[in-house]
C-alpha positions as CSV (number, residue, x, y, z in Angstrom):
1,M,-18.8,12.3,-5.0
2,E,-20.2,10.3,-2.1
3,Y,-18.9,7.2,-0.5
4,I,-20.9,4.1,0.6
5,S,-20.1,0.8,2.2
6,T,-19.3,-2.4,0.3
7,R,-21.6,-4.3,2.8
8,G,-24.9,-2.5,2.5
9,D,-24.9,0.4,5.0
10,L,-27.1,2.8,3.0
11,R,-25.7,5.9,4.6
12,K,-23.7,8.1,2.3
13,Y,-20.6,10.1,3.3
14,S,-18.5,12.8,1.8
15,A,-14.9,12.1,1.0
16,S,-13.7,13.9,4.1
17,Q,-16.1,12.0,6.3
18,A,-15.0,8.7,4.8
19,I,-11.4,9.6,5.5
20,I,-12.1,10.4,9.1
21,R,-14.0,7.2,9.7
22,G,-11.5,4.9,7.9
23,L,-13.8,1.8,8.1
24,C,-17.6,1.6,7.7
25,E,-19.6,0.8,10.8
26,D,-20.9,-2.5,9.2
27,G,-17.3,-3.6,8.7
28,G,-17.3,-2.8,5.0
29,L,-14.9,-0.5,3.1
30,F,-15.8,2.8,1.7
31,V,-16.1,3.0,-2.1
32,P,-17.1,5.8,-4.4
33,E,-20.8,5.6,-5.4
34,Q,-19.7,5.6,-9.0
35,F,-16.4,6.0,-10.8
36,P,-15.6,9.6,-11.9
37,T,-14.1,10.2,-15.3
38,L,-11.0,12.2,-16.1
39,G,-13.0,14.6,-18.3
40,M,-10.0,15.5,-20.5
41,P,-7.8,13.7,-23.0
42,V,-4.9,12.1,-21.2
43,G,-2.6,13.9,-23.5
44,K,-3.5,17.1,-21.7
45,L,-1.5,15.8,-18.7
46,V,1.7,15.3,-20.8
47,G,4.4,17.6,-19.6
48,K,2.9,18.1,-16.2
49,G,4.7,17.3,-12.9
50,Y,3.7,14.9,-10.3
51,K,1.9,17.5,-8.1
52,E,-0.2,18.7,-11.1
53,V,-1.2,15.2,-12.2
54,A,-2.0,14.3,-8.6
55,Y,-4.3,17.3,-8.3
56,E,-6.2,16.3,-11.5
57,V,-6.8,12.8,-10.1
58,L,-7.6,13.7,-6.5
59,R,-10.1,16.4,-7.4
60,L,-12.2,13.8,-9.1
61,F,-12.6,11.7,-5.9
62,L,-12.2,14.3,-3.1
63,T,-14.9,16.6,-4.2
64,D,-15.7,18.3,-0.9
65,Y,-12.2,19.6,-0.6
66,T,-11.7,23.0,-2.3
67,E,-9.0,23.5,-4.9
68,E,-7.0,25.5,-2.4
69,E,-7.3,22.8,0.2
70,L,-6.3,20.0,-2.1
71,K,-3.3,21.9,-3.6
72,D,-2.2,22.8,-0.1
73,C,-2.3,19.1,1.0
74,I,-0.4,18.1,-2.2
75,N,2.3,20.7,-1.8
76,K,2.9,19.8,1.8
77,A,3.1,16.1,1.0
78,Y,5.3,16.0,-2.1
79,D,8.2,18.2,-1.0
80,S,11.8,17.8,0.1
81,K,10.7,14.6,2.0
82,F,11.4,13.0,-1.3
83,D,14.9,12.7,-2.6
84,T,14.0,13.6,-6.2
85,E,11.8,16.4,-7.6
86,L,10.2,13.7,-9.9
87,I,8.7,12.1,-6.8
88,A,8.1,8.8,-8.7
89,P,10.8,8.4,-11.4
90,L,10.4,5.9,-14.3
91,A,13.6,4.1,-15.1
92,K,14.3,1.8,-18.0
93,H,16.7,-1.1,-17.4
94,G,17.2,-3.7,-20.0
95,D,13.9,-4.2,-21.7
96,Q,11.8,-3.4,-18.5
97,Y,10.5,-0.2,-17.2
98,F,10.4,0.4,-13.4
99,L,8.2,2.9,-11.6
100,E,10.3,3.8,-8.6
101,L,8.0,4.5,-5.6
102,F,10.6,4.4,-2.9
103,H,12.1,7.9,-2.9
104,G,10.2,9.1,0.1
105,R,11.3,9.4,3.7
106,T,10.9,5.7,4.6
107,I,12.1,4.3,1.2
108,A,8.9,2.4,0.4
109,F,5.8,3.0,-1.7
110,K,3.6,3.6,1.3
111,D,5.2,7.1,1.5
112,M,3.4,8.1,-1.7
113,A,0.0,8.1,0.0
114,L,1.0,8.4,3.7
115,S,2.8,11.7,3.0
116,I,-0.6,13.3,2.2
117,L,-3.0,11.4,4.4
118,P,-2.3,13.4,7.6
119,H,-3.0,16.6,5.7
120,L,-6.2,15.3,4.2
121,L,-7.2,14.1,7.7
122,T,-6.5,17.2,9.6
123,C,-8.2,19.3,6.9
124,A,-11.2,16.9,7.1
125,L,-11.5,17.3,10.9
126,K,-11.7,21.1,10.5
127,K,-14.2,20.9,7.6
128,N,-16.5,18.7,9.7
129,N,-16.1,20.7,12.9
130,I,-14.8,17.6,14.8
131,R,-13.1,18.4,18.1
132,E,-12.4,14.8,19.1
133,K,-8.8,13.6,18.9
134,V,-8.1,10.7,16.5
135,I,-6.3,7.5,17.2
136,I,-4.8,6.1,14.1
137,M,-4.8,2.3,14.4
138,T,-2.9,0.3,11.9
139,A,-1.7,-3.2,11.2
140,T,1.4,-3.5,9.1
141,S,3.3,-6.2,7.2
142,G,6.4,-4.0,7.3
143,D,6.2,-0.8,5.3
144,T,2.9,0.9,6.2
145,G,3.9,1.0,9.8
146,K,7.0,3.2,9.5
147,A,5.4,5.3,6.8
148,A,2.4,6.0,9.0
149,L,4.4,6.6,12.1
150,E,6.6,9.1,10.2
151,A,3.6,10.8,8.7
152,F,1.6,11.2,11.9
153,A,4.4,11.7,14.5
154,D,3.6,14.8,16.6
155,V,0.6,15.7,14.3
156,E,-1.7,17.8,16.5
157,N,-4.8,16.0,17.9
158,T,-3.7,12.6,16.8
159,K,-2.2,9.5,18.3
160,I,-1.0,6.5,16.3
161,I,-0.6,2.8,17.3
162,V,1.0,0.4,14.9
163,F,0.8,-3.4,15.3
164,Y,3.3,-5.6,13.4
165,P,4.0,-9.4,13.4
166,K,7.0,-10.0,15.6
167,G,9.5,-11.9,13.6
168,G,7.5,-11.4,10.4
169,V,9.3,-8.2,9.1
170,S,12.8,-7.5,8.0
171,R,15.4,-6.3,10.6
172,I,15.5,-2.9,9.0
173,Q,11.7,-2.6,8.9
174,E,11.5,-3.4,12.6
175,R,14.3,-1.1,13.5
176,Q,12.7,1.7,11.6
177,M,9.5,1.3,13.6
178,V,10.9,0.7,17.1
179,T,13.1,3.7,17.0
180,Q,10.3,6.0,15.9
181,R,10.2,9.3,17.8
182,G,7.1,11.3,18.6
183,N,5.1,11.8,21.8
184,N,2.0,10.5,20.1
185,T,3.4,7.2,18.7
186,K,3.2,3.6,19.9
187,V,4.6,0.5,18.3
188,V,3.6,-3.0,19.4
189,G,5.0,-6.4,18.2
190,V,2.3,-9.1,18.0
191,L,2.9,-12.8,18.5
192,G,1.2,-13.8,15.3
193,N,1.3,-13.1,11.6
194,F,0.0,-10.1,9.7
195,D,-3.4,-11.6,9.1
196,D,-3.8,-12.0,12.9
197,C,-2.9,-8.3,13.4
198,Q,-5.1,-7.1,10.6
199,S,-8.2,-9.1,11.6
200,A,-7.8,-7.9,15.2
201,V,-7.6,-4.3,14.1
202,K,-10.8,-4.7,12.0
203,R,-12.6,-6.2,15.0
204,M,-11.6,-3.3,17.2
205,F,-12.9,-0.8,14.6
206,S,-16.3,-2.5,14.9
207,D,-16.2,-3.0,18.6
208,E,-19.1,-0.9,19.9
209,A,-17.9,-1.0,23.6
210,L,-14.4,0.0,22.7
211,N,-15.7,2.8,20.5
212,D,-17.9,4.0,23.3
213,E,-14.9,4.0,25.6
214,L,-12.9,6.1,23.1
215,S,-15.7,8.5,22.7
216,T,-16.0,9.0,26.5
217,A,-12.3,9.8,26.5
218,G,-12.7,12.3,23.6
219,Y,-11.2,10.1,20.9
220,R,-12.3,8.3,17.7
221,F,-10.6,5.7,15.5
222,S,-9.3,6.2,12.0
223,S,-6.9,4.1,9.9
224,A,-3.7,4.6,7.9
225,N,-4.0,1.2,6.1
226,S,-5.2,1.1,2.5
227,I,-8.7,0.2,3.9
228,N,-8.9,4.0,4.3
229,I,-10.0,5.6,1.1
230,G,-7.7,8.5,1.9
231,R,-4.8,6.0,1.5
232,L,-6.1,4.4,-1.7
233,I,-7.0,7.5,-3.8
234,P,-3.6,9.2,-3.7
235,Q,-2.2,5.9,-5.1
236,V,-4.3,6.3,-8.2
237,A,-2.3,9.4,-9.0
238,Y,1.0,7.6,-9.6
239,Y,-0.5,5.3,-12.2
240,A,-1.8,8.3,-14.1
241,Y,1.6,9.9,-13.8
242,A,3.4,6.8,-15.0
243,Y,1.2,6.6,-18.1
244,V,1.9,10.3,-18.8
245,K,5.7,9.8,-18.4
246,M,5.7,6.8,-20.7
247,V,4.0,8.9,-23.4
248,E,6.6,11.6,-22.8
249,M,9.4,9.1,-23.1
250,G,8.1,7.8,-26.4
251,A,7.7,4.3,-24.9
252,I,4.0,4.4,-25.9
253,S,1.8,6.6,-27.9
254,E,-1.2,8.5,-26.4
255,G,-4.2,6.2,-26.1
256,E,-2.1,3.1,-26.3
257,E,-2.9,0.6,-23.5
258,L,-0.2,0.1,-20.9
259,N,0.1,-2.9,-18.6
260,F,1.2,-2.7,-15.0
261,T,2.8,-5.5,-13.0
262,V,2.3,-5.0,-9.3
263,P,3.8,-7.0,-6.4
264,T,0.6,-7.6,-4.4
265,G,-0.3,-8.6,-0.8
266,N,-3.2,-6.6,0.6
267,F,-4.4,-5.6,-2.9
268,G,-4.5,-1.9,-2.3
269,N,-1.7,-1.0,-4.7
270,I,-3.1,-2.9,-7.7
271,L,-6.6,-1.8,-6.9
272,A,-5.4,1.8,-7.3
273,A,-4.3,0.8,-10.8
274,F,-7.8,-0.6,-11.4
275,Y,-9.3,2.7,-10.3
276,A,-6.9,4.6,-12.6
277,K,-8.2,2.4,-15.5
278,N,-11.8,3.2,-14.6
279,I,-11.3,7.0,-14.6
280,G,-10.0,6.8,-18.1
281,I,-6.3,6.1,-18.0
282,P,-5.6,3.7,-20.9
283,V,-4.5,0.8,-18.7
284,G,-4.4,-2.7,-20.3
285,K,-3.9,-5.8,-18.1
286,L,-3.1,-5.7,-14.4
287,I,-0.6,-8.4,-13.6
288,C,-1.0,-9.4,-10.0
289,A,2.4,-10.7,-8.9
290,S,2.4,-13.0,-5.8
291,N,5.1,-14.7,-3.8
292,E,4.7,-18.2,-2.4
293,N,1.6,-17.0,-0.4
294,K,-0.2,-17.2,-3.7
295,V,-3.8,-16.9,-2.5
296,L,-4.4,-14.2,-5.1
297,Y,-2.9,-16.1,-7.9
298,D,-5.2,-19.1,-7.1
299,F,-8.1,-16.7,-6.9
300,F,-7.6,-15.3,-10.4
301,Q,-7.1,-18.8,-11.7
302,T,-10.1,-20.4,-10.1
303,G,-12.5,-17.8,-8.8
304,V,-12.1,-19.3,-5.3
305,Y,-10.5,-17.3,-2.5
306,D,-9.2,-19.7,0.2
307,K,-7.0,-18.6,3.0
308,N,-7.1,-22.1,4.6
309,R,-3.5,-22.9,3.8
310,D,0.0,-22.7,5.3
311,F,1.3,-19.2,6.0
312,I,4.8,-19.0,4.5
313,L,7.5,-16.6,5.6
314,T,9.3,-15.3,2.5
315,T,12.0,-12.8,1.6
316,S,9.3,-10.5,0.5
317,P,7.5,-10.2,3.9
318,S,5.3,-7.2,3.0
319,M,3.4,-9.6,0.7
320,D,3.2,-12.4,3.3
321,I,-0.6,-12.0,3.5
322,L,-3.5,-14.5,3.2
323,I,-6.4,-12.1,3.7
324,S,-6.2,-9.3,1.1
325,S,-8.5,-6.7,2.5
326,N,-8.7,-4.5,-0.5
327,L,-9.9,-7.3,-2.7
328,E,-13.3,-6.7,-1.2
329,R,-13.6,-3.5,-3.1
330,L,-12.9,-5.3,-6.4
331,I,-15.4,-8.0,-5.5
332,Y,-18.1,-5.4,-4.7
333,H,-17.5,-3.6,-8.1
334,S,-17.4,-6.9,-10.0
335,L,-20.7,-7.9,-8.5
336,G,-22.3,-4.8,-10.0
337,N,-22.1,-2.9,-6.7
338,D,-24.2,-5.5,-5.0
339,A,-23.5,-4.9,-1.4
340,K,-25.7,-7.8,-0.1
341,A,-24.0,-10.4,-2.3
342,N,-20.6,-9.0,-1.3
343,A,-21.5,-9.1,2.4
344,A,-22.4,-12.8,2.1
345,L,-19.0,-13.6,0.6
346,M,-17.2,-11.7,3.3
347,R,-19.2,-13.7,5.9
348,D,-18.1,-16.9,4.2
349,L,-14.5,-15.7,4.5
350,A,-14.9,-14.9,8.2
351,E,-16.7,-18.1,9.0
352,K,-15.2,-20.6,6.6
353,G,-12.0,-19.0,5.5
354,R,-13.0,-19.1,1.8
355,Y,-15.5,-17.9,-0.7
356,E,-16.2,-18.6,-4.4
357,V,-17.2,-16.1,-7.1
358,G,-16.7,-18.1,-10.2
359,S,-15.0,-16.8,-13.3
360,A,-17.8,-14.8,-15.0
361,M,-17.6,-11.8,-12.7
362,K,-17.2,-8.4,-14.3
363,Y,-13.6,-7.1,-14.3
364,M,-12.0,-10.4,-13.7
365,D,-10.5,-10.3,-17.2
366,D,-8.7,-7.1,-16.3
367,F,-6.3,-9.1,-14.1
368,A,-3.8,-11.8,-14.6
369,G,-2.1,-13.7,-11.8
370,I,1.5,-15.0,-11.7
371,W,3.5,-16.1,-8.7
372,A,7.2,-16.4,-8.0
373,T,9.1,-19.0,-5.9
374,E,11.9,-17.9,-3.6
375,D,14.3,-19.2,-6.2
376,N,12.6,-17.2,-8.9
377,V,13.0,-14.1,-6.7
378,K,16.7,-14.7,-6.0
379,D,17.4,-15.5,-9.7
380,T,15.6,-12.4,-10.9
381,I,17.6,-10.1,-8.6
382,K,20.8,-11.6,-9.9
383,A,19.7,-11.6,-13.5
384,V,18.7,-7.9,-13.5
385,Y,21.9,-7.0,-11.7
386,D,24.1,-9.0,-14.1
387,K,22.4,-7.6,-17.2
388,C,21.9,-3.9,-16.2
389,G,23.8,-3.2,-12.9
390,Y,20.4,-2.3,-11.5
391,I,19.5,-3.6,-8.0
392,I,15.9,-4.3,-7.1
393,D,14.4,-5.4,-3.8
394,T,12.7,-8.7,-3.2
395,H,9.2,-7.4,-3.7
396,T,10.1,-5.7,-7.0
397,A,11.8,-9.0,-8.0
398,V,8.5,-10.8,-7.6
399,A,6.9,-8.3,-10.0
400,A,9.9,-8.3,-12.4
401,F,9.7,-12.1,-12.7
402,A,6.0,-12.0,-13.3
403,D,6.4,-9.2,-15.9
404,M,9.0,-11.2,-17.9
405,K,6.8,-14.3,-17.8
406,Y,3.6,-12.4,-18.8
407,K,5.4,-10.8,-21.8
408,D,5.3,-14.3,-23.5
409,T,1.5,-13.9,-23.8
410,D,1.0,-10.2,-24.3
411,N,3.1,-7.8,-26.5
412,R,1.8,-4.6,-24.9
413,T,4.3,-2.4,-23.1
414,S,4.4,-2.9,-19.4
415,V,5.7,-1.1,-16.3
416,V,7.0,-3.0,-13.2
417,V,5.9,-1.2,-10.0
418,S,8.9,-1.0,-7.8
419,T,7.7,-0.8,-4.2
420,A,10.7,-0.6,-2.0
421,S,14.4,0.2,-1.9
422,P,16.8,-2.7,-1.8
423,Y,18.2,-1.2,1.4
424,K,15.1,-2.4,3.2
425,F,15.9,-6.0,2.5
426,M,19.6,-6.0,2.3
427,A,20.4,-9.5,3.5
428,S,18.1,-11.1,0.9
429,V,19.2,-8.8,-1.9
430,L,22.9,-9.3,-1.2
431,A,22.5,-13.1,-0.9
432,A,21.1,-13.1,-4.4
433,I,24.0,-11.1,-5.8
434,D,27.0,-12.4,-3.7
435,V,26.3,-14.4,-0.6
436,S,29.8,-13.5,0.8
437,L,28.5,-9.9,1.3
438,V,25.9,-11.0,3.8
439,S,26.6,-10.5,7.5
440,D,24.8,-10.0,10.8
441,D,25.7,-6.3,10.7
442,D,23.0,-4.3,8.8
443,F,25.2,-1.2,8.5
444,A,28.1,-3.2,7.1
445,M,25.7,-4.7,4.6
446,A,24.5,-1.2,3.7
447,E,28.1,-0.3,2.9
448,E,28.5,-3.3,0.7
449,L,25.1,-2.6,-1.1
450,S,26.2,0.9,-1.7
451,K,29.4,-0.3,-3.4
452,V,27.7,-2.8,-5.7
453,S,24.7,-0.6,-6.5
454,K,26.7,2.7,-6.8
455,V,23.7,4.2,-4.9
456,P,24.4,6.2,-1.7
457,I,23.0,4.7,1.5
458,P,19.6,6.4,2.1
459,K,19.2,8.6,5.1
460,A,16.3,6.3,6.2
461,V,19.0,3.7,6.8
462,S,22.0,5.7,7.9
463,D,19.9,7.5,10.6
464,L,19.1,4.2,12.2
465,K,22.7,3.7,13.3
466,G,22.9,4.4,17.0
467,A,19.1,5.2,17.1
468,K,17.6,4.4,20.5
469,I,15.0,1.7,20.8
470,L,11.9,3.6,22.0
471,H,9.2,0.9,21.6
472,D,9.7,-2.6,23.0
473,K,6.2,-3.8,23.7
474,V,5.2,-7.3,22.6
475,C,1.8,-8.8,23.1
476,S,-0.5,-11.6,22.1
477,V,-3.4,-11.0,19.7
478,E,-5.8,-11.1,22.6
479,E,-3.9,-8.3,24.4
480,M,-4.0,-5.9,21.4
481,K,-7.2,-4.2,22.7
482,G,-5.6,-3.5,26.0
483,Q,-2.7,-1.8,24.3
484,V,-5.1,0.5,22.5
485,E,-7.0,1.3,25.8
486,S,-3.7,2.2,27.5
487,M,-3.4,5.2,25.0
488,L,-6.5,6.8,26.4
489,V,-4.9,8.0,29.7
């Protein structure tokens, strides 16, 4: 399996080389040259645990890793860092199924891939005899940042810098990041939104002068965002695992198509479900659930992607995104792997803020778009709690609303992808259930949430009490490059 650029660079790279690079030199994203196939009936995975399913998926894409290397990475990633041996439990509440992806160290779905990425990267460096140190540079809308910091803290021969939109993440998300320990970590708030952070990071990846400066100092860039294929591929595994568990539970029969409803911002999570479908997992429709920043909903309705609109701060901040980077991979595949045509569309996005693909593109019918208002989110959290006693976070609520709405048009069984613990967004969650429980004290709210949910306060939250602020840098978008250069000393 070799990887190529979505924008026309004809060079081919092994999986380990693509993971090290993170982003292609022409600004494109790495994609597999063709989709592999599972090579076995999905029924053969029934009864297997998460690690076993993950291996069967990862071995298809990461073909230059040996069986021993892959299994070592998997075993190191999915261990006691997760609060359940199931790693990604499936829970039924009412008439909805929830795939809980928040049982890792930072209580968000990003842990699922970022727990393994450092091991894949360090193994890749050794495989390719690379002695340079790596600077992991990442923009975050809230969850990737902490998960990446936690994953790479004090990892040998790496440094990590995370940029986040100051004022654009929840208080708990920010506190998780700015209290991060590790001699190789740096966190910087940016006076702008997530799209500003992400666009600046992409420019720095392609900045020849900056890359030369890094090389002279003995460093190279890589990324922990889902633009890195080493982030995306491990996410494919939990869709395969969810399908297998639904068969085991008797919720579906083997071979029956299963829909997934995914709260979507940067498009990486739902793209992983699309990849799962293309390797042979019987996935039906992929419901792309958006909040009021509904650029993706509009795209699937009209075939026009247009970021020229107001940026709205919502109670689901990890989805407050107007430039969905991973959508480029879907566009590339939908164009029949036409890199030239894809590059032209991405130029339109950069220069005009929009592009148009029409509605006849391949794979467009695999997706459906639904969006939720802030009132929909609030009402859904309350409705699920009143009906089942189950508390979901704001992002999961966007998906749960979309899931219920889509069921009116499709009778296939579906799974709601639950991407974060409600403890990450306590004020918004408690306001939906009982506004009198909301306060300015995050730890008092955690106690209240524990009482109403009957779920213990996660260690990821309780450990923040009294934690010292270690990162207090704030900069403009224009100053981000200087923050990276300061790490070279």
